[in-house]
N, CA, C and O atoms as CSV, one atom per row, in Angstrom:
chain,resi,resn,atom,element,x,y,z
A,1,MET,N,N,1.145,-1.169,-0.208
A,1,MET,CA,C,-0.187,0.043,0.060
A,1,MET,C,C,0.877,1.484,0.018
A,1,MET,O,O,0.592,2.220,-0.927
A,2,LEU,N,N,1.906,1.925,0.790
A,2,LEU,CA,C,2.814,2.531,0.743
A,2,LEU,C,C,3.666,2.493,-0.400
A,2,LEU,O,O,4.202,3.467,-0.929
A,3,LEU,N,N,3.761,1.179,-0.778
A,3,LEU,CA,C,4.314,1.632,-2.669
A,3,LEU,C,C,3.678,2.745,-3.827
A,3,LEU,O,O,4.090,3.494,-4.714
A,4,ALA,N,N,2.122,2.235,-3.059
A,4,ALA,CA,C,1.111,2.486,-4.335
A,4,ALA,C,C,0.453,4.005,-4.138
A,4,ALA,O,O,-0.337,4.542,-4.915
A,5,MET,N,N,1.024,4.603,-2.804
A,5,MET,CA,C,1.004,5.959,-2.084
A,5,MET,C,C,2.318,6.794,-2.915
A,5,MET,O,O,2.229,8.021,-2.887
A,6,VAL,N,N,2.864,6.525,-3.247
A,6,VAL,CA,C,4.691,7.260,-3.153
A,6,VAL,C,C,4.696,7.083,-4.974
A,6,VAL,O,O,5.005,6.193,-5.766
A,7,ASP,N,N,4.272,8.198,-5.041
A,7,ASP,CA,C,4.346,8.927,-6.495
A,7,ASP,C,C,6.543,8.652,-7.063
A,7,ASP,O,O,6.890,7.979,-8.034
A,8,ASP,N,N,7.498,9.372,-6.136
A,8,ASP,CA,C,9.041,9.124,-6.205
A,8,ASP,C,C,9.650,8.666,-5.090
A,8,ASP,O,O,9.851,9.165,-3.983
A,9,ILE,N,N,10.010,7.202,-5.783
A,9,ILE,CA,C,11.329,6.357,-5.158
A,9,ILE,C,C,11.990,7.090,-4.277
A,9,ILE,O,O,12.634,6.410,-3.478
A,10,ARG,N,N,12.083,8.615,-4.091
A,10,ARG,CA,C,13.360,8.822,-2.819
A,10,ARG,C,C,12.276,9.077,-1.688
A,10,ARG,O,O,12.608,9.482,-0.574
A,11,VAL,N,N,11.145,8.853,-1.992
A,11,VAL,CA,C,10.239,8.906,-0.585
A,11,VAL,C,C,10.851,7.607,0.185
A,11,VAL,O,O,11.270,7.914,1.301
A,12,ILE,N,N,10.992,6.342,-0.116
A,12,ILE,CA,C,10.839,4.827,0.168
A,12,ILE,C,C,12.433,4.946,0.975
A,12,ILE,O,O,12.801,4.712,2.126
A,13,LEU,N,N,13.144,5.440,-0.294
A,13,LEU,CA,C,14.552,5.492,0.030
A,13,LEU,C,C,15.019,6.292,1.595
A,13,LEU,O,O,15.701,5.823,2.506
A,14,VAL,N,N,14.489,7.391,1.507
A,14,VAL,CA,C,14.829,8.102,2.819
A,14,VAL,C,C,14.003,7.280,4.101
A,14,VAL,O,O,14.482,7.269,5.235
A,15,LYS,N,N,12.913,6.708,3.821
A,15,LYS,CA,C,12.440,5.999,4.833
A,15,LYS,C,C,12.662,4.883,5.293
A,15,LYS,O,O,12.449,4.624,6.477
A,16,LEU,N,N,13.257,3.786,4.207
A,16,LEU,CA,C,14.311,2.966,4.771
A,16,LEU,C,C,15.722,3.505,5.724
A,16,LEU,O,O,16.101,3.167,6.845
A,17,ALA,N,N,16.269,4.471,4.739
A,17,ALA,CA,C,16.895,4.963,5.527
A,17,ALA,C,C,16.838,5.355,7.003
A,17,ALA,O,O,17.545,4.867,7.886
A,18,ASP,N,N,15.893,6.312,7.159
A,18,ASP,CA,C,15.773,6.890,8.342
A,18,ASP,C,C,15.273,5.653,9.585
A,18,ASP,O,O,15.369,5.840,10.798
A,19,ARG,N,N,14.738,4.401,8.933
A,19,ARG,CA,C,14.376,3.241,9.603
A,19,ARG,C,C,16.236,2.119,10.144
A,19,ARG,O,O,16.470,1.666,11.264
A,20,LEU,N,N,16.937,2.037,9.197
A,20,LEU,CA,C,18.167,1.901,9.365
A,20,LEU,C,C,18.989,2.453,10.879
A,20,LEU,O,O,19.495,1.848,11.824
A,21,HIS,N,N,18.786,4.134,10.483
A,21,HIS,CA,C,19.822,4.709,11.495
A,21,HIS,C,C,18.550,4.828,12.973
A,21,HIS,O,O,18.969,5.311,14.025
A,22,THR,N,N,17.201,4.395,12.896
A,22,THR,CA,C,16.730,4.213,13.871
A,22,THR,C,C,17.350,2.914,14.438
A,22,THR,O,O,18.214,2.993,15.311
A,23,CYS,N,N,16.949,1.774,13.985
A,23,CYS,CA,C,17.406,0.543,14.432
A,23,CYS,C,C,18.693,0.445,14.813
A,23,CYS,O,O,18.944,-0.229,15.812
A,24,ALA,N,N,19.760,1.098,14.088
A,24,ALA,CA,C,21.438,0.868,14.361
A,24,ALA,C,C,21.268,1.877,15.931
A,24,ALA,O,O,21.901,1.309,16.821
A,25,ARG,N,N,20.631,3.096,16.404
A,25,ARG,CA,C,20.649,3.705,17.699
A,25,ARG,C,C,19.726,2.989,18.762
A,25,ARG,O,O,20.019,3.312,19.913
A,26,TRP,N,N,18.680,2.093,18.654
A,26,TRP,CA,C,17.822,2.129,19.130
A,26,TRP,C,C,18.107,1.626,21.211
A,26,TRP,O,O,17.143,1.514,21.968
A,27,VAL,N,N,18.833,1.525,21.439
A,27,VAL,CA,C,19.627,1.301,22.520
A,27,VAL,C,C,19.124,2.046,23.444
A,27,VAL,O,O,18.687,1.579,24.496
A,28,ARG,N,N,19.130,3.531,23.099
A,28,ARG,CA,C,18.655,4.480,23.973
A,28,ARG,C,C,16.317,4.290,24.063
A,28,ARG,O,O,15.618,4.905,24.869
A,29,LEU,N,N,16.018,3.727,23.449
A,29,LEU,CA,C,14.840,3.385,23.648
A,29,LEU,C,C,14.331,2.615,24.096
A,29,LEU,O,O,14.834,1.512,23.884
A,30,PRO,N,N,12.978,2.637,25.029
A,30,PRO,CA,C,12.627,1.904,26.049
A,30,PRO,C,C,12.399,0.531,25.210
A,30,PRO,O,O,12.112,0.478,24.014
A,31,GLU,N,N,12.608,-0.685,26.180
A,31,GLU,CA,C,12.500,-2.143,25.312
A,31,GLU,C,C,11.582,-2.424,24.897
A,31,GLU,O,O,11.718,-3.221,23.968
A,32,GLU,N,N,10.000,-2.000,25.254
A,32,GLU,CA,C,8.861,-2.157,24.525
A,32,GLU,C,C,8.867,-1.513,23.086
A,32,GLU,O,O,8.906,-2.152,22.035
A,33,LYS,N,N,8.829,-0.381,23.190
A,33,LYS,CA,C,9.343,0.428,21.485
A,33,LYS,C,C,10.326,-0.467,20.734
A,33,LYS,O,O,10.251,-0.961,19.609
A,34,ARG,N,N,11.078,-0.521,21.486
A,34,ARG,CA,C,12.334,-1.167,20.522
A,34,ARG,C,C,11.699,-2.999,19.970
A,34,ARG,O,O,12.017,-3.484,18.884
A,35,LEU,N,N,11.083,-3.497,20.677
A,35,LEU,CA,C,10.799,-4.846,20.036
A,35,LEU,C,C,9.361,-4.137,19.270
A,35,LEU,O,O,9.128,-4.983,18.407
A,36,ARG,N,N,8.473,-3.244,19.148
A,36,ARG,CA,C,7.574,-2.480,18.142
A,36,ARG,C,C,8.018,-2.406,17.075
A,36,ARG,O,O,7.485,-2.841,16.054
A,37,ILE,N,N,9.595,-1.555,17.196
A,37,ILE,CA,C,9.725,-1.392,15.632
A,37,ILE,C,C,10.891,-1.847,15.264
A,37,ILE,O,O,11.662,-1.153,14.601
A,38,ALA,N,N,11.305,-3.666,15.835
A,38,ALA,CA,C,12.111,-4.205,15.151
A,38,ALA,C,C,10.519,-5.276,14.837
A,38,ALA,O,O,10.725,-6.113,13.958
A,39,GLN,N,N,9.628,-5.300,15.202
A,39,GLN,CA,C,8.242,-6.078,14.147
A,39,GLN,C,C,8.319,-5.118,12.990
A,39,GLN,O,O,8.933,-5.477,11.985
A,40,GLU,N,N,7.714,-3.848,13.040
A,40,GLU,CA,C,7.469,-3.276,12.055
A,40,GLU,C,C,8.749,-3.509,10.936
A,40,GLU,O,O,8.521,-3.563,9.728
A,41,THR,N,N,10.085,-3.634,11.493
A,41,THR,CA,C,10.780,-2.869,10.617
A,41,THR,C,C,10.751,-4.919,9.559
A,41,THR,O,O,10.946,-5.080,8.354
A,42,MET,N,N,10.543,-5.696,10.286
A,42,MET,CA,C,10.307,-6.740,9.310
A,42,MET,C,C,9.330,-7.454,8.596
A,42,MET,O,O,9.373,-8.388,7.796
A,43,ASP,N,N,8.216,-6.604,9.216
A,43,ASP,CA,C,6.815,-7.116,8.825
A,43,ASP,C,C,6.997,-5.953,7.294
A,43,ASP,O,O,6.669,-6.501,6.241
A,44,ILE,N,N,7.391,-4.743,7.191
A,44,ILE,CA,C,7.199,-3.914,6.670
A,44,ILE,C,C,8.089,-3.130,5.419
A,44,ILE,O,O,7.770,-2.807,4.275
A,45,TYR,N,N,9.566,-2.964,6.334
A,45,TYR,CA,C,10.390,-1.940,5.828
A,45,TYR,C,C,11.481,-3.244,5.397
A,45,TYR,O,O,12.428,-2.822,4.734
A,46,ALA,N,N,11.501,-4.140,5.552
A,46,ALA,CA,C,12.551,-5.488,5.132
A,46,ALA,C,C,11.704,-5.686,3.986
A,46,ALA,O,O,12.401,-5.790,2.976
A,47,PRO,N,N,10.484,-5.778,3.749
A,47,PRO,CA,C,9.858,-6.855,2.319
A,47,PRO,C,C,10.182,-5.210,1.079
A,47,PRO,O,O,10.680,-5.043,-0.034
A,48,ILE,N,N,9.764,-4.637,1.774
A,48,ILE,CA,C,9.720,-3.090,1.065
A,48,ILE,C,C,11.634,-2.661,0.159
A,48,ILE,O,O,11.931,-1.999,-0.835
A,49,ALA,N,N,12.017,-3.023,0.622
A,49,ALA,CA,C,13.818,-3.022,0.352
A,49,ALA,C,C,13.750,-4.556,-0.537
A,49,ALA,O,O,14.048,-4.798,-1.706
A,50,HIS,N,N,13.415,-5.124,0.163
A,50,HIS,CA,C,13.595,-6.601,-0.784
A,50,HIS,C,C,12.484,-5.982,-1.621
A,50,HIS,O,O,13.220,-5.082,-2.025
A,51,ARG,N,N,11.320,-5.712,-2.222
A,51,ARG,CA,C,10.708,-5.780,-3.548
A,51,ARG,C,C,11.280,-5.138,-4.599
A,51,ARG,O,O,11.056,-5.377,-5.786
A,52,TRP,N,N,12.389,-3.915,-3.935
A,52,TRP,CA,C,13.034,-3.123,-4.597
A,52,TRP,C,C,14.566,-3.143,-5.277
A,52,TRP,O,O,15.263,-2.456,-6.024
A,53,ALA,N,N,14.641,-4.902,-4.204
A,53,ALA,CA,C,16.448,-5.205,-4.648
A,53,ALA,C,C,17.058,-4.669,-4.205
A,53,ALA,O,O,18.052,-4.323,-4.843
A,54,TRP,N,N,16.896,-4.190,-2.722
A,54,TRP,CA,C,18.082,-3.206,-2.296
A,54,TRP,C,C,18.202,-4.281,-1.213
A,54,TRP,O,O,17.584,-4.292,-0.149
A,55,GLU,N,N,19.209,-5.299,-1.701
A,55,GLU,CA,C,19.502,-6.487,-0.439
A,55,GLU,C,C,20.464,-5.964,0.282
A,55,GLU,O,O,20.520,-6.628,1.317
A,56,LYS,N,N,21.286,-5.096,0.295
A,56,LYS,CA,C,22.018,-4.911,1.692
A,56,LYS,C,C,21.336,-4.011,2.494
A,56,LYS,O,O,21.382,-4.306,3.688
A,57,ILE,N,N,20.608,-2.829,2.171
A,57,ILE,CA,C,19.691,-2.438,3.133
A,57,ILE,C,C,18.807,-3.254,3.785
A,57,ILE,O,O,18.777,-3.195,5.014
A,58,ARG,N,N,18.061,-4.022,3.184
A,58,ARG,CA,C,17.260,-5.390,3.510
A,58,ARG,C,C,18.073,-6.481,4.392
A,58,ARG,O,O,17.628,-6.978,5.427
A,59,SER,N,N,19.148,-6.730,3.905
A,59,SER,CA,C,19.947,-7.475,5.145
A,59,SER,C,C,19.888,-6.959,6.383
A,59,SER,O,O,19.299,-7.381,7.378
A,60,GLU,N,N,20.661,-5.855,6.202
A,60,GLU,CA,C,20.977,-4.742,7.721
A,60,GLU,C,C,19.572,-4.300,8.138
A,60,GLU,O,O,19.673,-3.558,9.116
A,61,LEU,N,N,18.428,-4.460,7.802
A,61,LEU,CA,C,17.726,-4.278,8.783
A,61,LEU,C,C,17.248,-5.435,9.536
A,61,LEU,O,O,17.265,-5.503,10.765
A,62,GLU,N,N,16.616,-6.773,8.370
A,62,GLU,CA,C,16.624,-8.048,9.156
A,62,GLU,C,C,17.570,-8.210,10.008
A,62,GLU,O,O,17.240,-8.646,11.110
A,63,ASP,N,N,19.278,-7.851,9.702
A,63,ASP,CA,C,19.813,-8.516,10.839
A,63,ASP,C,C,19.339,-7.666,12.450
A,63,ASP,O,O,18.825,-8.187,13.440
A,64,LEU,N,N,19.731,-6.240,12.235
A,64,LEU,CA,C,19.030,-5.125,13.069
A,64,LEU,C,C,18.029,-6.037,14.493
A,64,LEU,O,O,18.201,-6.576,15.586
A,65,ALA,N,N,17.203,-5.778,13.724
A,65,ALA,CA,C,15.613,-6.196,14.115
A,65,ALA,C,C,15.636,-7.733,14.923
A,65,ALA,O,O,15.020,-8.007,15.953
A,66,PHE,N,N,16.418,-8.517,14.237
A,66,PHE,CA,C,16.046,-10.396,14.428
A,66,PHE,C,C,17.141,-10.065,16.011
A,66,PHE,O,O,16.796,-10.679,17.021
A,67,ARG,N,N,18.106,-9.329,16.091
A,67,ARG,CA,C,18.784,-9.223,17.739
A,67,ARG,C,C,17.744,-8.835,18.029
A,67,ARG,O,O,17.293,-9.851,18.558
A,68,TYR,N,N,16.764,-7.913,18.112
A,68,TYR,CA,C,15.790,-7.976,19.509
A,68,TYR,C,C,14.724,-8.975,19.348
A,68,TYR,O,O,14.542,-9.706,20.321
A,69,LEU,N,N,13.826,-9.191,18.095
A,69,LEU,CA,C,12.558,-9.955,18.346
A,69,LEU,C,C,13.365,-11.474,18.779
A,69,LEU,O,O,12.492,-12.246,19.178
A,70,GLU,N,N,14.518,-12.023,18.816
A,70,GLU,CA,C,14.753,-13.801,18.747
A,70,GLU,C,C,16.396,-13.157,19.008
A,70,GLU,O,O,17.178,-13.071,18.061
A,71,PRO,N,N,16.753,-12.758,20.320
A,71,PRO,CA,C,18.156,-12.561,21.044
A,71,PRO,C,C,19.078,-14.031,21.075
A,71,PRO,O,O,20.287,-14.091,20.848
A,72,GLU,N,N,18.046,-15.364,21.465
A,72,GLU,CA,C,19.071,-16.020,21.341
A,72,GLU,C,C,19.376,-16.462,20.282
A,72,GLU,O,O,20.553,-16.530,19.928
A,73,ALA,N,N,18.298,-16.890,19.493
A,73,ALA,CA,C,18.690,-17.517,18.184
A,73,ALA,C,C,19.789,-16.356,17.343
A,73,ALA,O,O,20.739,-16.754,16.669
A,74,SER,N,N,19.685,-15.901,17.400
A,74,SER,CA,C,20.602,-14.322,16.839
A,74,SER,C,C,22.334,-14.595,17.597
A,74,SER,O,O,23.467,-14.590,17.116
A,75,GLU,N,N,21.697,-14.844,19.183
A,75,GLU,CA,C,23.548,-15.262,19.328
A,75,GLU,C,C,23.786,-16.939,19.068
A,75,GLU,O,O,24.926,-17.401,19.116
A,76,GLY,N,N,23.079,-17.453,18.901
A,76,GLY,CA,C,23.363,-18.775,18.523
A,76,GLY,C,C,23.775,-18.724,16.949
A,76,GLY,O,O,24.756,-19.459,16.836
A,77,CYS,N,N,23.562,-18.374,16.165
A,77,CYS,CA,C,23.472,-17.695,14.630
A,77,CYS,C,C,25.175,-17.045,14.768
A,77,CYS,O,O,26.042,-17.587,14.082
A,78,CYS,N,N,25.384,-16.393,15.282
A,78,CYS,CA,C,26.350,-14.925,15.476
A,78,CYS,C,C,27.794,-16.528,16.071
A,78,CYS,O,O,28.914,-16.673,15.583
A,79,ALA,N,N,27.392,-17.074,16.762
A,79,ALA,CA,C,28.539,-17.974,17.371
A,79,ALA,C,C,28.858,-18.874,16.472
A,79,ALA,O,O,30.056,-19.130,16.358
A,80,ASN,N,N,27.806,-19.640,15.539
A,80,ASN,CA,C,28.109,-20.438,14.800
A,80,ASN,C,C,28.737,-19.655,13.390
A,80,ASN,O,O,29.219,-20.166,12.379
A,81,SER,N,N,28.637,-18.960,13.560
A,81,SER,CA,C,29.030,-18.033,11.787
A,81,SER,C,C,30.541,-18.077,12.384
A,81,SER,O,O,31.330,-18.573,11.580
A,82,LYS,N,N,30.986,-17.763,13.328
A,82,LYS,CA,C,32.088,-17.311,13.499
A,82,LYS,C,C,33.286,-18.830,13.960
A,82,LYS,O,O,34.400,-18.612,14.435
A,83,ARG,N,N,32.881,-19.940,13.757
A,83,ARG,CA,C,33.476,-20.821,13.925
A,83,ARG,C,C,34.518,-21.240,12.744
A,83,ARG,O,O,34.276,-20.627,11.704
A,84,PRO,N,N,35.310,-21.885,12.681
A,84,PRO,CA,C,36.033,-21.998,11.478
A,84,PRO,C,C,35.791,-23.147,11.139
A,84,PRO,O,O,35.757,-24.096,11.922
A,85,PRO,N,N,35.563,-23.217,9.757
A,85,PRO,CA,C,34.780,-24.570,8.616
A,85,PRO,C,C,35.368,-25.835,9.596
A,85,PRO,O,O,36.140,-25.955,10.547
A,86,GLY,N,N,34.593,-26.610,8.838
A,86,GLY,CA,C,34.614,-27.944,9.573
A,86,GLY,C,C,34.797,-28.458,11.091
A,86,GLY,O,O,35.370,-29.486,11.452
A,87,GLN,N,N,34.178,-27.504,11.872
A,87,GLN,CA,C,34.208,-27.423,13.184
A,87,GLN,C,C,32.867,-27.528,13.704
A,87,GLN,O,O,32.669,-27.475,14.918
């Protein structure tokens, strides 16, 4: 729906950049607000970035949101990715 309402793609790019900035610095926000923003990011902003083939932005948004939505799984993913191959 957001994509249908926007005539200029720069508006979407600015919104995505703003959300990326918010997610990268949300340590200062209350826990409840962080979780709401993380869920919005996964449900709305990451799919928009994916639709426009902005994979770097999508990946960063999903990674930042995933850390707050699934902290245990996020720790497991990071620990597994840092292991040397074959171990």
